[in-house]
C-alpha positions as CSV (number, residue, x, y, z in Angstrom):
1,M,-7.1,-29.1,-27.0
2,N,-10.7,-30.2,-26.4
3,L,-12.7,-27.8,-24.3
4,K,-16.1,-28.6,-22.8
5,F,-18.8,-26.2,-21.6
6,T,-19.5,-26.9,-18.0
7,K,-21.7,-24.0,-16.8
8,T,-22.2,-20.2,-17.0
9,I,-21.0,-18.4,-13.9
10,T,-21.2,-14.8,-12.8
11,Y,-18.1,-12.7,-12.0
12,G,-16.7,-13.8,-8.6
13,E,-18.9,-16.9,-8.3
14,P,-16.6,-19.7,-7.1
15,F,-15.7,-22.1,-9.8
16,F,-13.2,-24.9,-9.4
17,I,-11.0,-26.7,-11.9
18,Q,-9.1,-29.6,-10.3
19,D,-9.8,-28.1,-6.8
20,I,-8.5,-24.7,-7.8
21,N,-10.9,-21.7,-7.6
22,I,-10.3,-19.8,-10.9
23,W,-10.9,-16.4,-9.3
24,T,-8.1,-16.7,-6.7
25,Q,-5.4,-17.3,-9.4
26,E,-3.3,-14.8,-11.2
27,W,-4.0,-15.1,-14.9
28,K,-1.5,-14.3,-17.6
29,S,-2.5,-13.8,-21.2
30,T,-1.1,-16.3,-23.7
31,G,-2.3,-14.2,-26.7
32,E,-4.4,-17.1,-27.8
33,K,-8.2,-16.6,-28.4
34,I,-11.1,-18.9,-28.8
35,D,-14.7,-18.5,-30.1
36,V,-17.4,-19.9,-27.8
37,K,-20.9,-20.5,-28.9
38,D,-23.7,-19.9,-26.4
39,P,-25.0,-23.3,-25.3
40,I,-28.6,-22.1,-25.5
41,Y,-28.7,-19.7,-28.5
42,H,-25.8,-21.3,-30.5
43,R,-24.4,-17.9,-31.5
């Protein structure tokens, strides 16, 4: 799966993926993890 950095958001700030606000959805853990590099500091 290719993931693309879109923006940094604060907790509760509306953010939509395919017209769905991610904060209004119930999330379930898949047990999978990813490492994300900060787009500015690259760490």
